[in-house]
N, C-alpha and C positions, 0 to 999 in steps of 0.2 A: 513594465508589463510582465506578469508572471506566466507560468505555463498553464495552458488551458486544455480541456479535453480534446484529444486527437492531435495536439501539438507534439512534435518530436522534442523530447526532453533535451536540455543542453548537455553536450558531451564534456562535462567538467572533469578536470583532474582533481581527485580528492585524496586526502591523507587520512588513513584509518589506523586503528590499533593493530591491524594485521598487514599493513603495507599500503603503498600508493598505487592507484589505478584510475583509469578513465571510466566514467559511468557507462558509456556504450560498450566498452570492452568487457566490463564486469557483467552487464546484462547478458551479452552474447545472444544465444538462441533461447534463452529462458524468459519466463515471466519474472517480474521483479517488484518488490515492495520496498519503498523508502518510507520510514516512519521516524518522526522527529520528536524531540522533547526539549524543554527550555533550560534544563540544568541537571547535571549529574547529582547523585546523592539526594534525590528528592523522593518522597514516599510513594506517590501515585505512579510515577514513572518506573520506579524499581519493581512494583508489582506488574507493570505492563511488560517490561523487558523480560521478566521472569516468565510471563505467559507466552511470549513469543519464543523464548528458548525451549519451552516444553513442547511447542508445536513443530519442532524440527522435522519430524517424520511427515507431518501433514504438508509442510512446504515442499519437501522432496517429492512426495507423491504427486504434487501438482506442478512439477518442474519449475519451481518458483524460488528465487533467491531473496533474501531479506537483508536490508541494510539500514542500520540506525544512523541518526545524525543528531549531534548536539553542538552547541557553541562552546563547549568546554574542551579542554586539551586532551591529547592522546593519553598522556600519563594519568589524567583523571579517569578516563574511560577504562583503562586497565585495572585501576584500583576499584572502580565502581563495579566492574564485572565480578569481582570477588564478593561484594555484597549481594549482587543479584543471584549468584550461585548459592550463597549461604541462605538466602531467603527462600528460594524455590527448589533447592537441591538439584539444580540442573545448570551446568556450565554453558553460558551463551557462546555459540560457535560463530555467530554472524558478526561481521565487522561493524564498527561505529566510526563515523566520520568525525574528525575534530575540526569543526567549522568555526574556529576562533576568529577568522577574518570575515565571517558571515556571507561568504560567496554563495554557498548552497542555499542558505536561508533566504537570501534576497532573490536569487535566480528563480526559486520556486514560489516567490511572492508570499513568504511567511513573515517577512519584515520589510518595512519601507526602505527605500534606497538610502535615506540619510541616517538610518539606525546605526548605533555604535554600542560598544560594551563599556559602561561606566565602571570606574573603580568600585569595588565592593558591591557589585551588582547582586540583585536577588532574582529569582525566577520571574518576577513580575516584569522585569526589563525585557524579557524575551518570551513573554507569555503566549504570543501567537505561534511560536514554534511548537505546535502540538497537532501535527497533521499526519495523514496517511496518504501516500500516493501509490497507485498500482499502475505499472507500466507493462506493455506487451513486448514480445520479442522484436517487434518492429520499432521499438524505442519510443513509441507514442504513449502519452499519458491516457489511461483508460478510465481512471476514477480517482477522485480526491475527496477527503473528508477532514474536517478540523474540529477538534474538541476543546473545551475550556480546561483550565488547569485542574479544576476540582472533580472532573468526571473521567474515570478510567475508561480507556477505549475497549470496545467489545470485539475481541479478535475472532470470536465465532462469527460475527457479522462480516468481518474482513474476509474470512474464508468463504462464507456464503456468497459474498459479492464476487470474489475471485472465481468460484465455481460457475457463477452465472456469466461472468465475462468470458471465461474460456469456452463455455457451451455456446453462447451467442456468437462468438467469433468463429467457431469451428462448424456450427450447424446453420447459421443464418436465421436464428430465431431471437425472440425476446422472452423475458421472464416476467411473470406477474408479481404483484405485491406478496411479500413473505414467502416467495418461492424457495423450495428446498430440492436438493438433488433427487431425481426420480419422479417429481411431480410434472403435471402438464405444463407445456410452454405455449407461447403465443406466436402465431404466424404473422409476420410483418404485413402491414396493409399494402405494401408495394407489390406483393405477390398475389395475383388474382386466384380465384377459386380453382380454376383448371390446373394451373401450374402448381398450386398448393397441394392438390390431390396427387399429382404426378410425383412431386418431391417428397411429400410426407405421408401419403396414404389417406385413410379416412380421418377426418377431423370434425370437431364440433363447432358449429356456428352459434355463438352465444348472442352476438349482436351483428349487425351488418358489417361492422368494422372490427369485431373481436372474435377471432377464431382460435381455438385451443387444440392441441394435439399432444399425445403421449409419444415420445420418441422411443424407438425400439432399442 
């Protein structure tokens, strides 16, 4: 059984290119993003890691730490980071887990329990290790998404989802489809109209169960 939404993520001890630590200790009081890939020195993932590196200020502004994971070795990660920096002109400062024993990949249900790394493996052998996990300061999994190897991940959407998660957690609201920062949000159906007006002020009732409001 892997990690599901609202589960506390396992407090694994992980080895990274910048040292060893436990996941819970590393998360601390921050939000955290774990994003994985099937193999170092692959084209799509190189562009993705470059994109994440360039968003360093965006992660800091959202009190969010970023952690990569691959089933390749620490030495490979260090060499690969040179390629990532050369491609994107930005040195990745985030750590990458060397998950050669597949502990992290299996704990997060990216690989079946009987998976192993064959000699001379290709990315296809670990193709399912292409996921994004967003975790809160409470160490719970808040969101996960998985992509195929041929489709680069959209980190603008990861940031949008992170913004929505942080807002919904702090304000007790929900966000509609395609929501962007500053747009109206949804008042949960569990809050009656009287309490909604007390908490949020004037709101718009679009349907009997759909009420929207602009937060000040």
